[in-house]
C-alpha positions in Angstrom: 100.6 102.8 107.4 97.0 103.9 108.2 94.1 101.5 107.6 92.7 103.8 104.9 96.0 103.8 103.0 96.1 100.0 103.1 92.5 99.8 101.9 93.2 102.2 99.1 96.2 100.2 97.9 94.4 96.9 98.3 91.4 98.2 96.3 93.7 99.7 93.6 95.6 96.5 93.2 92.4 94.4 93.0 90.9 96.8 90.5 93.9 96.7 88.2 94.3 92.9 88.5 97.5 92.9 90.7 98.2 90.8 93.7 98.4 92.4 97.1 101.4 91.5 99.3 102.1 93.3 102.6 104.6 92.5 105.2 105.3 94.2 108.5 107.3 94.1 111.7 104.9 92.7 114.3 104.7 93.9 117.9 106.3 90.6 118.9 109.7 92.1 118.0 110.8 93.9 121.1 112.2 97.4 120.5 115.5 98.0 122.2 114.6 101.7 122.6 118.0 102.8 121.1 118.3 105.9 119.0 121.2 104.9 116.7 122.5 101.9 114.9 122.9 99.1 117.3 124.4 95.9 116.0 122.6 93.6 118.4 119.3 95.2 117.6 119.9 94.8 113.9 120.8 91.2 114.4 117.5 90.6 116.2 115.7 92.4 113.4 117.4 90.3 110.8 116.7 87.1 112.6 113.0 88.1 113.0 112.6 88.7 109.3 114.6 85.5 108.4 112.3 83.5 110.6 109.1 85.0 109.2 110.4 84.3 105.7 111.5 80.7 106.6 108.1 79.8 108.1 106.2 81.2 105.2 104.4 83.8 107.4 106.0 86.8 105.6 103.3 88.0 103.3 99.7 89.0 104.1 97.6 88.9 100.9 94.2 90.0 102.2 93.2 93.0 104.4 91.3 90.7 106.7 94.6 89.0 107.6 96.1 92.3 108.7 93.2 92.9 111.0 93.3 89.4 112.5 97.1 89.8 113.2 96.5 93.2 114.7 93.7 91.9 117.0 95.9 88.9 118.1 98.7 91.2 119.0 96.4 93.5 121.0 94.8 90.4 122.8 98.3 89.2 123.7 99.0 92.6 125.2 101.6 93.7 122.7 
């Protein structure tokens, strides 16, 4: 999702009085590079999402949080 799309959705939600909740797969999840369904890759993906949900870091509610996470990933070289 492009930055302008996120901004448009965030602004529309705010204008209409709705909450904004975004989640994403971070760059810290290593891509296996496969092209089809791979059971091991799907298990890693599931575990990744489960851990994000379990730790409470699943939802981003402000656009500034998206940018902070993006910058942190870039700084870490991901």
